LOBA-779427 format. One record per residue (C-alpha): residue in one letter; x, y, z. Coordinates in steps of 0.02 Angstrom, whole numbers, plus 32768, in hexadecimal, padded with zeros to 4 digits. Example, Ala and Ser with C-alpha at 12.3 -4.5 7.8 and 13.67 -1.06 7.14 Angstrom:
A82677F1F8186
S82AC7FCB8165
# end
This chain:
M800080008000
I806B808C7FC6
P805281358017
L801A817F7F74
I807982197FAA
F803982967F33
L7FAF82277EF1
T7F04827A7EDF
S7EC380E77F61
L80357AC18111
L7FEA7A30810E
A809C79F9810F
L80F47A498080
P81B47A3F8081
V82117AA880FF
A824F7B148070
T819F7B518059
F81AF7BBA80F6
G82317C2780A2
A82C47BE9810A
P83717BE780B8
T83AF7B438077
E84317B448102
A83F77B3981B5
V83D37BDD820E
P83837C0482B6
V82C77BF582AB
S82767C9682E6
G81EA7C4F834C
Q81727BC1835F
I80D67BBF82F3
I80337BA88353
P7F9F7B6882ED
L7F017BCE82E3
L7E547B8682CE
R7E197B98821C
R7D797BFC8215
N7CDF7BCC81B7
Q7CDD7C1B810D
S7C747CB780F8
P7C117CC18057
R7C597D397FD7
D7BF27DD67FD1
V7BF07E477F37
T7BC47EDE7FA4
K7C597EBB8014
W7CCF7EAE7F81
G7C867F4C7F38
A7CAB7FA77FD9
L7D5B7F617FD7
A7D767F9C7F25
K7D38804C7F4B
S7D9E80557FEB
Q7E3B801B7F91
R7E2B809B7F07
D7E01812B7F7D
N7E8F80FF7FF1
L7F0E80E97F66
I7EE381947F20
A7EF981E07FCC
K7F9B81827FE5
Y800281AF7F4C
G7FB282647F1E
S842681118184
P8438811C8241
K84D080ED82A9
T84C1803682D4
Q851F7FBB8340
K85397F1D82DE
R853B7E7E8345
S852A7DF882C0
T84E47DDA8213
S845E7D5B81EF
T83C07D308191
G830E7D1681C7
Y825E7CFF8189
N81AE7D3081BD
L811B7CC4818B
M808A7D278145
V7FCD7D16814A
N7F597D2C80B5
Q7EBE7D8980F1
L7E167D8F8097
D7E397D397FF0
D7EDF7D8F7FC6
S7EA17E3A7FFF
S7F2B7E54807E
Y7FCA7E0280BF
Y800E7E14816E
G809E7DD481D7
S80D27DE9828C
L81517E4182FA
A816F7E5783B4
I81887EFA840F
G81B97F3484BD
T82117EEC8555
P81D17E6C8578
A81A67E5084C2
V80F07E40848D
S80C27DFF83DF
F804C7E548363
N800C7E3682B3
V80357EC28239
K800D7EDE8183
L80AB7ED88118
D80B07F6D80A3
T813B7F978028
G80D780317FF7
S80F180938099
S817B80AB8119
D813180BA81C7
L81198035824C
W8080805582B7
L801B7FF58336
A7F73800E838A
S7F8E803B8440
A7F31800384DC
S7EDB80AD84E0
C7E8F80968433
G7DE580628474
T7D5780188410
S7D93805E8369
C7E1C7FDA8366
G7D9B7F518377
S7DDC7EAC83B8
S7E8E7EC68379
S7F187EAA83F8
T7F637F4D8436
Y800E7F898470
N801D7FC68525
P80B0803F8538
S80AB803585F6
S80D37F7B85ED
S817A7F968597
S82167FCC85F5
T826A80038553
F81DC80748517
H8209812A84F4
N818A81AF84C0
L81D582298442
S8141829E845E
T812882B983A3
L807E82B78350
F8058822382DF
N7FC68240826B
I7FA281D981CF
Q7F118203815D
Y7EBF818180EF
G7E3D81918067
S7DC2813D80DC
G7DFD81788186
S7E94819D81F2
A7F07815C827B
E7F4B81D382FE
G7FC381C6838F
Y807781EF83B5
V812781B58385
A818781498400
Q821980D18407
D822780208449
S82827F7D8427
V82397F208390
Q825A7E6B8360
M82327E1982BB
A826F7D7A8265
G82FC7D6182E2
F83397E1682DC
S832D7E9B8362
V83367F588351
S83467FC183ED
S82F6806E83F0
Q8292804D8352
G821F80DF832C
F816680BD830B
G80B98107831D
V805180E283B7
V7F9F80F6837A
D7F16812083F6
A7E8E8158837F
V7E5A810782DA
S7DC48113826A
I7D43808C8284
N7D6D7FE8822A
L7E1C802381FC
L7E637F87824F
L7E247ED78230
S7E517E5882B7
P7ECA7E0482CD
V7F307E91827E
S7F6D7F1582F9
G7FD07F8A8289
L803E7F9F81F1
L80F67F8681CA
G81317FFD8141
L81BB7FB180D6
A81E480458064
W826C80C88080
Q82828145810F
S827181DB809B
I81B381C38096
A819B8193814D
I81198206819A
S816A81E98244
S8217821081FB
Q8252816F824E
M82C180F581F1
P825D805981C1
L82897FB78219
W82C87F63817A
Q83387FF8814E
T83857FFB81FC
L83B27F4381E9
A83F37F558137
S845B7FF08158
G849B7FA681FC
N84E17F0B81A4
A84757E99820C
W84477E318173
D84B27DBB810D
S84707E168073
A84247EC4807D
L837B7E978034
F82D47E48805B
A82627DDF7FED
V81A97DB47FE5
Q81457D1F7FA7
L80877D2D7FAD
T80077CA17FA2
R7F657C9C7F3C
Y7EBE7C617F81
K7E3F7CCA7F21
N7E167C3D7EA9
D7DFC7BBE7F36
S7D437BAA7F5E
T7D6C7B608009
T7DE07BEB8041
Q7DD47C2980F4
E7DE07CDC8133
L7E957CBA8165
E7F0B7C4A8103
P7FC97C3280F9
G80097CCB809C
G80BB7CA98066
V815B7CED80B1
L81C57D8880CE
N827E7D5A80BE
M82F37DD28117
G83AC7DDA80EB
Y83A87D578062
T834A7D117FCD
N83057C617FD9
S83377C047F3C
S82B57B7D7F5F
L822B7BFB7F3D
Y82637C357E91
T82B37BF57DF2
G83317C457D7F
S83847CEB7DA6
I833F7D857DFE
D83227E147D84
Y83517EB47DE2
I83167F617DAC
N83667FF77E00
I82FE80827E4D
P831681107DD0
G832E819C7E51
T832F81BE7F0A
P82E681297F69
S823B814E7FB4
F81BE80CE7F76
W81FC802E7F27
Y81DD80797E7B
I8225803D7DD6
P820980657D1D
L817380157CC9
I81AD7FF97C17
S81287F927BBF
M80827F367BD4
T801D7EC17B68
V7F687E8B7B7C
Q7F2A7DF87B15
G7FCD7E067AB5
N7FB07EBC7A85
S80227F487ABF
I7FE27FCF7B34
S8033807A7B1C
I80A480A67BB0
A80EC81577BB3
S81A8816D7BBE
G81E181887C70
T814D812D7CBE
T817180E37D69
A811680627DD2
A8117804C7E8E
I81247F967ECA
D80A87F8D7F59
T80807EF27FC0
G7FFD7F57801F
T7F8D7F747F88
T7F1F7EE37F4F
N7F0B7F127E98
I7F607F807E15
G7F40803A7DFB
G7F7180A07D63
P7F4681387CF8
A7E93813D7CB7
S7EC981407C00
S7F3580A47C16
I7EAF80487C78
E7E3180707BEE
A7EAC802D7B6D
I7EC07F8B7BCF
Y7E067F677BD3
A7DF57F9A7B1C
Q7E4F7EF67AF8
I7DC77E937B52
P7D237E857AF1
N7C857EB97B4F
S7CE17F0A7BDE
Q7C9E7FAE7C22
L7CBF80337CA5
A7C6B80057D48
T7C05807A7DB5
G7BD480957E6B
E7C46803C7EE6
W7CA980017E4F
E7CD380AF7E0E
G7D7D80AE7DBA
Y7D747FF27D9A
Y7D397F957CFF
S7CCC7EFC7CEC
F7CE97E757C6A
P7CA07DCA7C3E
C7CDC7D487CBA
S7CE67CCC7C2B
T7D757D317BDE
T7E257CF97C0A
V7E8D7D987C17
N7F4A7D8D7C01
V7FB67E207C38
E80727E317C32
L80E07EBB7C7C
S81967EEB7C62
F81FB7F5E7CD3
G82927F607C61
G82C57EAA7C64
A825B7E0E7C56
M81A17E097C31
W81387DD47CC7
S808B7D877CB9
I7FF37DA57D27
S7F867D0C7D3E
P7ED67D1F7CF4
V7E9A7CEA7DA2
D7EEA7D857DEC
F7EAB7DF67D62
A7DF87DCC7D95
F7DE77E267E3B
T7D397DE57E64
Q7C977DAB7E15
I7BFF7E1E7E23
S7B7D7DB97DC3
S7B6A7D117D70
T7BC87D527CD7
E7C247DF27D08
C7CC97E087D62
I7D287EA17DA0
G7DDA7EB47D61
A7E707ED17DD2
F7EAD7F697D72
F7E5A800D7DA7
E7E6D80C87D88
A7EDA812A7E00
S7F1D81D87DD6
T7FBF82167E25
D801482BF7E32
T80B282ED7DD5
G814A829C7E22
S80F682037E6D
P80E981577E1B
S805A81527D9F
W804180967DB7
I802C80367E5A
I80507F7E7E44
G7FFF7F197ECE
D7FE17E647EFE
A7F827E367E5F
F802E7E397E0D
L809D7E0D7EA2
K80487D657EBE
N80947D2F7E18
V814C7D507E41
Y81CF7D457ECA
S81F57DFB7EF4
V82987E3D7F3B
F82B67EEA7F85
R836F7F177F89
Y83C17F9D7FF4
N845C7FBF7F8C
P84527FE37F00
P839C80117F22
S833B7F9E7EB0
V82AB7F257E9E
G82C37E777E57
F824B7DF37E16
A825E7D397DF5
N81EB7CAE7DBC
L819A7C4A7E47
S81D67B997E64
S81667B007E68
I81777B017F26
A81347BB37F31
I80A87B937EB5
A80737AF87F16
E80497B677FAB
N7FBB7BBB7F4B
G7F177B797F90
A7F707AF37FF4
G7F257B23809C
G7F7B7AEF813B
T7FA77B3D81E1
V7F947BF981E7
P802C7C4F8236
S800F7CAD82D8
A80707D3A8329
T81067CF28386
I81A07D2E83E5
G823E7CDB83A3
T82F67CD383D1
V835E7D6B83A3
S83F47D418334
A842F7DF3830A
S84157E9F8357
V84307F558328
T840D7FF78383
N83BD808B832E
T841B81218376
S83DB81A98303
D832F81F682E9
A836882628257
P8356822581A3
R83FB81F28153
G843A81B380AD
Y83B081C1802E
A834E825F8057
L82C282BE8002
S8283836E8025
A822A839580C7
S818783AC8068
L817882EE8066
S813F82F6811A
T8093831D80D3
L80858273807D
L7FE8820D8096
F7FE481518089
L7F6980C3807F
A7F7A8044810A
F7EE97FCE8102
S7E8C7FE3805E
A7E6E7F2B804C
V7E2A7F0980FA
L7DAC7F938119
L7D1A7F2080FE
L7CDB7EE181A3
# end
């Protein structure tokens, strides 16, 4: 879910499936099974509300410190697929003693924030963070206020010890949220972990991943993501195994061939890269020179300029612009198999026809995953979300700043629709630690005007 800154929204698979390296590494916690819930019937009205919320939020969203290195290592965090591929979350632990929480994993924003114990009924049944229970908590007494297309989250900036995937960061900055708009959080999620660059952090705090990468805590200064697909499984539950976040390494068991890296073409902010070409049903879609696309795990679908979206659906007979809750989306005959390919300057990458069809709204009509989203000058004009990312193994590299893609392996593909034990928030063993000793932005910096950025945190989960 990229902060559209100036935007005007195991049933025993092999161990390798968990994203662990091929060589043994410390496991970052024990997985506790959750009870699988009875499936809720799919509701067109619900999906319409999701679509509208996603588009509104995306439009509102886009419109290195001193460290003490102790050791280098690798780790992984198992993810959960929530609501038929609508959202993906992982877990971290915070405080002393450490308490675990589920957080949405978002390469489209840069702030970590958690609902606090003072949040009240607006946070629903989500678990909340209690600052008074942590001996390492420190209030920075700075306002934290994030605006969304469908609401807001407010609180203050603080620091505490944060653990994730076997790594620990002392004095990690984050937002302690004590007021959120109704239904902004959907249990069991308690907050959001931004995985983009510090330059767009509303809190001005260095993101957790960037602290670890710049502090040489990882074997390799990168992280990688593999996402599962359940939207075409009629027996899917509300929560399913979601894939993995690899930290400090790439897991060769989850991809085949080489990783095709594309450098960020300017100052790192979002994970944005050039979008060079696109084909739909084998026909080329015109892409303007200099077009960039933000790679955003926090956005369910794919947003782009109205003229390009119109050109995409012009290749699909009997498609038409949708209305009402579906404004900005297009409908098309469900019987049509739609093939889309993208290139960011290297290989061509395919989007599964299953992922192109966002949802079905009648016996014959489906809504497509590509929707209209206008952006201001200077921000990425395309936002590439999970509808694409489910089809590739994605790598986010610190230096040189770049995004890489590789084809999924048979092991990764076998996870789609496989079911199994849903990961739960755990507290693991720390294998490497760093200390964040600076509040001021370092390294890659943008102008101070970026403090006005807005970002989308939960577009895909504002349904219930």
